Backbone bond lengths (Angstrom), bond angles and torsions (degrees), N, CA, C in turn:
res aa  C-N    CA-C-N  psi(-1)  N-CA   C-N-CA  omega(-1)  CA-C   N-CA-C  phi
1 M - - - 1.459 - - 1.530 108.95 -
2 V 1.308 115.71 126.39 1.461 122.16 177.42 1.528 107.75 -94.18
3 R 1.329 116.24 134.09 1.465 121.67 179.85 1.524 109.97 -103.00
4 L 1.327 115.83 126.71 1.467 122.48 175.12 1.522 107.62 -117.70
5 E 1.329 116.18 119.71 1.455 121.78 176.30 1.522 107.96 -112.28
6 V 1.327 116.29 125.55 1.457 122.15 179.38 1.522 108.10 -111.51
7 F 1.319 116.37 127.55 1.467 122.72 179.77 1.523 108.88 -105.75
8 S 1.329 115.07 133.45 1.457 122.20 -176.74 1.521 109.74 -135.01
9 G 1.327 115.91 155.93 1.454 120.30 172.39 1.522 110.29 -76.42
10 D 1.310 116.13 168.84 1.455 121.20 177.09 1.520 108.23 -136.37
11 P 1.322 120.34 104.99 1.463 125.14 5.95 1.528 111.17 -74.48
12 P 1.331 115.93 152.92 1.467 119.11 -177.44 1.523 112.70 -70.05
13 C 1.323 115.52 139.86 1.461 121.59 174.61 1.534 108.21 -77.31
14 P 1.324 118.91 170.20 1.462 119.96 179.23 1.540 113.18 -56.43
15 G 1.336 117.29 -37.89 1.467 120.25 177.78 1.520 111.77 -65.98
16 C 1.335 116.04 -36.50 1.471 120.42 178.29 1.523 110.51 -66.97
17 V 1.338 116.46 -43.97 1.465 120.78 177.88 1.527 109.49 -59.04
18 A 1.320 116.40 -43.70 1.470 121.30 -177.68 1.524 111.59 -65.11
19 I 1.339 118.31 -43.25 1.464 119.63 -178.05 1.532 110.78 -70.18
20 I 1.329 117.39 -33.86 1.474 120.01 177.11 1.522 109.61 -64.58
21 E 1.329 117.03 -46.40 1.470 120.67 179.14 1.524 110.99 -62.11
22 L 1.318 116.87 -42.22 1.467 120.96 179.03 1.532 110.82 -64.49
23 A 1.325 116.94 -45.00 1.468 120.74 -179.77 1.530 110.84 -62.62
24 Q 1.329 117.26 -40.62 1.464 120.41 178.56 1.521 110.95 -65.86
25 K 1.326 117.09 -38.87 1.472 121.52 178.30 1.533 110.33 -62.78
26 V 1.333 116.16 -47.26 1.468 120.40 -179.09 1.535 110.29 -67.05
27 A 1.333 116.92 -42.95 1.468 120.85 -178.52 1.530 111.35 -61.26
28 S 1.332 116.98 -33.66 1.468 119.77 -179.45 1.529 111.69 -64.58
29 K 1.325 117.53 -23.93 1.475 121.69 178.85 1.529 111.94 -79.92
30 Y 1.330 116.78 -19.16 1.467 120.86 -172.24 1.522 112.32 -123.92
31 E 1.324 115.94 40.39 1.461 120.49 179.84 1.527 109.75 -58.28
32 G 1.330 115.96 130.00 1.459 120.85 -178.45 1.521 113.46 89.20
33 E 1.337 116.82 -13.34 1.464 121.24 179.68 1.525 112.02 -113.98
34 L 1.353 115.50 -24.51 1.463 121.71 -175.39 1.521 109.12 -127.22
35 E 1.319 115.47 125.08 1.462 121.64 177.42 1.523 108.10 -103.24
36 L 1.334 116.79 114.99 1.463 122.38 -177.72 1.519 110.25 -102.83
37 T 1.328 116.14 128.61 1.460 122.67 173.78 1.518 107.70 -124.53
38 I 1.330 115.98 127.22 1.463 121.34 177.90 1.518 107.72 -109.56
39 L 1.327 115.98 123.41 1.461 121.87 -177.92 1.524 108.85 -117.27
40 E 1.327 116.14 117.89 1.466 120.66 -177.69 1.520 110.70 -109.57
41 G 1.327 115.60 131.16 1.459 121.77 173.00 1.517 114.38 54.70
42 A 1.338 115.40 -133.30 1.464 122.26 -173.25 1.528 113.23 -61.98
43 E 1.346 118.23 -29.29 1.456 119.88 -178.34 1.534 112.09 -61.81
44 G 1.317 116.96 -26.69 1.461 120.61 -179.45 1.513 114.14 -105.22
45 L 1.339 116.84 6.21 1.462 120.49 -172.53 1.530 113.26 -59.19
46 E 1.331 117.13 -42.93 1.465 119.85 -178.18 1.532 110.99 -62.10
47 K 1.321 116.70 -45.59 1.475 120.19 177.91 1.525 110.71 -68.36
48 F 1.337 116.84 -39.45 1.466 122.35 178.57 1.527 109.41 -55.63
49 E 1.337 116.20 -48.42 1.464 120.81 178.72 1.518 111.27 -69.12
50 G 1.315 117.28 -35.97 1.465 121.54 179.31 1.524 112.55 -61.74
51 Y 1.333 115.74 -37.43 1.470 120.42 177.13 1.526 111.83 -81.57
52 Q 1.315 117.28 -6.83 1.463 123.95 -176.80 1.529 111.88 60.03
53 L 1.326 114.80 41.84 1.458 120.78 175.48 1.529 109.06 -75.67
54 F 1.321 116.36 153.61 1.461 121.17 -179.18 1.520 113.37 -111.62
55 C 1.333 117.58 -26.27 1.461 119.14 -177.15 1.528 111.01 -154.71
56 V 1.318 113.77 164.73 1.459 120.75 176.16 1.522 108.24 -113.56
57 P 1.297 119.72 158.25 1.453 126.12 -2.00 1.526 111.63 -74.13
58 S 1.328 114.67 152.87 1.463 120.95 178.88 1.519 109.53 -140.51
59 A 1.318 115.56 152.32 1.458 121.50 176.07 1.522 108.60 -132.82
60 V 1.322 115.46 131.85 1.460 122.91 179.46 1.521 107.22 -119.64
61 V 1.334 116.67 127.52 1.462 121.97 -179.83 1.522 108.58 -112.98
62 N 1.319 115.92 118.75 1.468 122.13 -179.35 1.530 112.35 49.06
63 G 1.331 115.89 42.32 1.460 120.91 176.46 1.517 115.39 83.18
64 S 1.330 117.16 2.33 1.468 121.47 -178.87 1.528 109.95 -113.43
65 I 1.330 116.76 126.70 1.468 120.94 -179.93 1.528 108.57 -65.74
66 R 1.340 115.82 124.63 1.464 120.47 -179.42 1.516 112.73 -115.26
67 I 1.341 116.86 -32.14 1.458 120.56 -176.45 1.523 107.33 -140.88
68 E 1.334 116.27 135.21 1.459 119.16 179.09 1.520 109.86 -149.20
69 G 1.335 115.61 129.58 1.452 121.37 172.90 1.514 116.30 85.05
70 M 1.353 117.29 9.15 1.466 119.43 179.95 1.517 109.57 -161.77
71 C 1.308 115.66 159.71 1.457 120.39 171.47 1.524 107.04 -90.78
72 P 1.329 117.40 121.95 1.470 119.92 -178.18 1.519 111.40 -78.95
73 S 1.314 115.01 167.67 1.464 119.41 169.49 1.527 107.29 -73.85
74 E 1.309 116.68 164.20 1.471 120.09 177.70 1.528 110.33 -60.52
75 A 1.336 117.32 -38.21 1.468 121.12 179.56 1.531 110.99 -62.97
76 T 1.332 117.35 -41.66 1.466 120.99 179.38 1.526 110.77 -65.04
77 L 1.339 116.87 -43.52 1.465 119.95 177.69 1.525 110.69 -63.60
78 N 1.328 117.01 -42.48 1.467 120.36 177.61 1.526 111.25 -60.75
79 N 1.335 117.92 -40.84 1.462 120.88 178.03 1.525 111.19 -62.43
80 A 1.332 116.43 -41.42 1.470 120.41 178.55 1.528 110.52 -63.24
81 L 1.324 116.15 -40.08 1.466 120.14 178.94 1.520 111.17 -69.13
82 R 1.322 116.23 -39.03 1.476 119.97 178.01 1.521 110.34 -62.81
83 E 1.334 116.55 -43.21 1.458 121.03 177.57 1.536 110.88 -63.02
84 G 1.341 116.04 -27.31 1.456 121.48 178.07 1.520 113.28 -82.44
85 G 1.342 116.70 -3.45 1.457 120.33 174.55 1.510 115.65 110.28
86 L 1.349 118.22 4.87 1.453 120.37 179.22 1.521 109.17 -80.47
87 C 1.325 116.06 133.65 1.456 122.05 176.77 1.525 107.16 -85.24
88 L 1.322 117.81 107.96 1.460 120.96 -176.72 1.519 112.18 -71.33
89 K 1.329 114.55 142.77 1.488 120.74 179.07 1.509 109.87 -93.45
C-alpha cells in the first residue's frame, strides 16, 4: 500500500483545491493500492512540521516529500507515486 498525504491551507488556496481534486481523482483509480490522506490547516500542522515542509500545497509519498508549493500535473503526481512503489495502470 502506497501512502499519499496531501497538505493544504485552511481555507485552501486555489493550488490546494487543485491538488486535492487531482489526488482524489488519482486515488479513485487505485482503490486498495493507494491510501490518500488530506490534511488541511491546523489538523496537519504536527505532521507538516515533522516533515519539515515550508509551504502548501504539498504531497508526501510514503514519508518522502515529493511536491511542495505547487499543484503538479497529473503526470508529475503519477511519477511521484510510481517512485513510491505504486504500479501504474
